[in-house]
Phi, psi and omega in degrees: 000143178203173174259143180187177178057230185308143182306128172081356183279155187242127183251135182231137183258141180237136167263124180240142171244135187213158178226157186201156171264118185275007187310315188261008185247143174276051180096181184275323184296144180289135184251136181245150167079006177216096182298346177272352181241113185232135174258162185297326176295333172307310180293320178292323181287332174291313180299324181298336179302335177298343183270359171052046179288150180302314180256156174300141182278129174238145181259132171260112192277146177283310182224121178286139171235150182277180180299131174095348185271136178268168174218134177272334172195101173254167183220152181207157170241157184215142171264125173244124183262111185271153173285154183306134181075003179278131176295154174299146179277137174278162179303329180289319179295316180296317187294314180297316180292320185282340176270015179307323178279353171283075187291168182296329178297336178293347178244114182237124183263139178267132173276081184298326173305319176289325175297318179295319175295319178295317184304332183291328174299336180267354181286143180095195188261117173220170166277111187259028177304328180296340184251007175263165181288138175307146176081004178300138181276358180296131180257340176254101189256015179273130176223153180247121181269101185282337181204135171221131183221149173235103186224151178289129179294143174301333182187157173298154170293353180251165170275104188275141181287161186304320185293342183251011176287354177278353178290136176258127178258136180242138181245128173253128181238133183231134182235125180201156172298327175199159177242154172276166182298124177067016181300313185297317182291331177282315176304321172303309177306315184287325178288324176294324171304320177299306179303330174277000181084007177289322180238153173271143180315315190293337184284345176289324174295325173298314180298316186301313184284341177292335180058021189243107180286358180262004185297159185307318191260329180282339176290348174291142178237131180292148179299142179294339188296342178259010184254137179233138170277110188285308181192169177241124184254143178229149177305125172064016177205155179092176181298151177259355179208000000 
């Protein structure tokens, strides 16, 4: 902490940790001169104006990330120059100001109990043509889903930094002798829609029985980046879990 700038003003340095989805950003660094190219720090610097610093707040980033790259925990420091007589900002005040762009829709809660209920409609032997890609040449669309589960993961597939360990990860698992093309990703998208309250659990049964791959909800495909092939099982051979 030190005095500088305007007479009597006091500068304090803060270390902040933050996470972001980088999909819509051109990297983490603040970008100037091109309104169509926006970095994560452009939003943080705009939010920092709420702190009413004597000088504009600039962030010094710890680790740069490129366009489209996400971060579970990045870090930066910033200097806030308070006006004479102004009390120091608490960490809670700084956090609230910097989260001003984190509007309510950015936090969406999953109704996992509803997802678990909906998943039971998929269990067993059915015609899963509603969950295959339209135009697929496959003629036999009957498959047996031996297991489907929606459960809290014991941990993320990543080693999380301390500040991000409160994140709750949920795992959707499907087990079958075979799947139709994109069947798993379509079933996942429908179950997530149930979790977000877009669909009721009973509507999954209606979608399944429609056998229509072009329906409004079953035509949606979950991103491939969240999909893992867990294991391949053989009778009396291979992993058991």
